[in-house]
C-alpha positions in Angstrom: 7.9 -12.0 28.2 11.6 -12.1 27.6 13.4 -9.6 25.4 14.3 -12.0 22.6 11.3 -14.4 22.8 8.0 -12.4 22.8 5.1 -14.3 24.4 2.1 -14.4 22.0 0.5 -17.3 23.8 -3.2 -17.5 24.4 -2.6 -16.5 28.1 -0.7 -13.3 27.2 -3.3 -12.4 24.6 -6.1 -12.7 27.2 -8.0 -15.4 25.4 -9.0 -18.9 26.5 -6.7 -21.8 26.0 -8.8 -23.3 23.1 -8.7 -20.1 21.1 -5.9 -18.8 18.9 -5.0 -15.1 19.4 -6.9 -12.8 17.1 -5.4 -10.5 14.6 -6.1 -7.6 16.9 -4.4 -9.3 19.9 -1.4 -10.2 17.8 -1.2 -6.6 16.5 -1.4 -5.3 20.1 1.5 -7.4 21.2 3.6 -6.6 18.1 3.0 -2.9 18.7 5.2 -3.3 21.8 8.1 -4.2 19.5 7.6 -2.1 16.4 7.3 1.7 15.9 5.9 1.1 12.4 3.4 -1.7 12.0 0.6 -2.3 9.5 -1.6 -5.4 9.6 -3.7 -4.9 6.4 -5.1 -8.5 6.5 -4.8 -11.5 8.7 -1.9 -13.0 6.8 0.2 -9.8 6.2 2.3 -7.7 8.5 4.2 -4.7 7.2 6.9 -3.2 9.5 10.0 -1.1 9.5 13.6 -2.3 9.9 14.2 -5.5 11.9 16.5 -6.6 14.7 16.8 -9.9 16.5 14.0 -9.1 18.9 11.6 -8.1 16.2 12.3 -11.2 14.2 11.6 -13.3 17.3 8.3 -11.3 17.8 7.3 -12.0 14.2 8.1 -15.7 14.6 6.0 -15.8 17.8 3.2 -14.2 15.9 3.2 -17.1 13.4 5.0 -15.4 10.5 6.2 -18.1 8.1 8.1 -15.9 5.6 9.8 -12.5 5.6 10.2 -10.3 2.5 12.8 -7.7 2.9 12.9 -4.7 0.5 16.0 -3.2 2.0 19.4 -3.3 0.2 22.3 -4.9 2.0 23.8 -1.5 2.9 20.8 -0.7 5.1 21.0 -3.9 7.1 22.6 -4.0 10.5 22.8 -7.8 10.8 22.2 -11.1 8.9 18.4 -11.2 8.7 18.2 -14.3 6.6 20.2 -16.3 9.3 18.0 -14.9 12.1 14.8 -15.7 10.2 16.1 -19.3 9.6 17.0 -19.7 13.2 13.4 -18.7 14.2 11.9 -21.2 11.7 11.0 -18.7 9.0 11.9 -18.5 5.3 13.3 -15.3 3.9 13.5 -13.4 0.7 15.3 -10.1 -0.1 14.4 -7.9 -3.1 16.4 -4.7 -2.7 14.4 -1.5 -3.5 16.5 1.5 -2.5 13.9 4.1 -3.4 11.9 5.5 -6.3 14.4 4.6 -8.9 14.0 0.9 -8.1 10.2 1.0 -8.4 10.3 -0.3 -11.9 8.2 -3.1 -13.6 11.0 -5.7 -13.4 11.2 -5.4 -9.6 7.4 -5.3 -9.3 7.2 -8.6 -11.3 9.8 -10.1 -8.9 7.8 -8.8 -5.9 4.6 -10.2 -7.3 6.3 -13.6 -7.8 7.4 -13.6 -4.2 3.9 -12.9 -3.0 2.4 -15.5 -5.2 5.0 -18.1 -4.0 4.0 -17.5 -0.4 0.2 -17.0 -1.0 -1.8 -18.3 2.0 1.2 -18.1 4.4 1.5 -15.5 7.1 4.2 -13.1 5.8 5.9 -10.0 7.1 7.2 -7.5 4.6 9.5 -4.7 5.6 11.8 -1.9 4.5 13.1 0.9 6.8 9.6 2.3 7.5 7.1 0.4 5.4 6.9 3.2 2.7 8.6 1.1 0.0 6.5 -1.9 0.8 3.4 0.3 0.4 4.7 1.7 -2.9 5.3 -1.8 -4.2 1.9 -2.9 -3.2 0.2 0.1 -4.8 2.2 -0.4 -8.1 1.4 -4.1 -8.0 -2.3 -3.4 -7.6 -2.3 -0.8 -10.4 0.2 -2.2 -12.9 -0.2 -6.0 -12.5 -3.7 -6.3 -11.1 -5.4 -3.5 -13.2 -6.8 -1.7 -10.2 -8.0 1.9 -10.6 -5.7 4.7 -9.3 -7.5 5.3 -6.0 -7.9 1.6 -5.3 -4.2 1.0 -5.9 -3.2 4.0 -3.7 -5.5 2.8 -0.9 -3.9 -0.6 -1.1 -0.5 1.1 -0.8 -1.5 3.2 2.1 -2.9 0.2 4.0 0.6 -1.3 3.5 2.6 1.7 4.6 2.8 4.1 1.6 3.6 7.6 2.7 6.2 9.9 1.2 6.4 7.9 -2.1 2.7 8.4 -2.8 3.2 11.2 -5.4 5.9 9.1 -7.2 3.6 6.1 -7.2 0.7 8.2 -8.4 2.8 9.5 -11.3 4.0 6.0 -12.2 0.4 4.7 -12.2 -0.5 7.3 -14.8 1.7 5.5 -17.3 0.0 2.4 -18.6 2.0 -0.9 -18.3 
């Protein structure tokens, strides 16, 4: 496996040639590249900040679209260009922290997810926490899920330190 082109072939995933790698096998290989990684369903990967090697690993894992919740000032390189070079599409919706967890941004986030429904996507921020917060608020505000269900959805997508803020926001009906 080279440093910039991770090998997620059937051989490296220890499966027969006529089988595609399973979600568990893909996650195991991606764990080599990411400190923070959530795989809440077969079409969704949530991770922390990206670099060139991590973008290559996502492409090798079959990711078709990247959703970045980091603002420009947190980025170390041109992610959009790297994603394009690896055959993926890319969207950026800057969410700097709790102040940006407002309904207008959640509507934009929901629109991105609906536009790419059925595709394998990777969502990221610095640690996955903002992605988890956005998923929880989407579940509660836009999908009408109960508080605990929305928070569980957020945790499955990386929600950690923003959990109390998300809880407080979910108490206010939208």
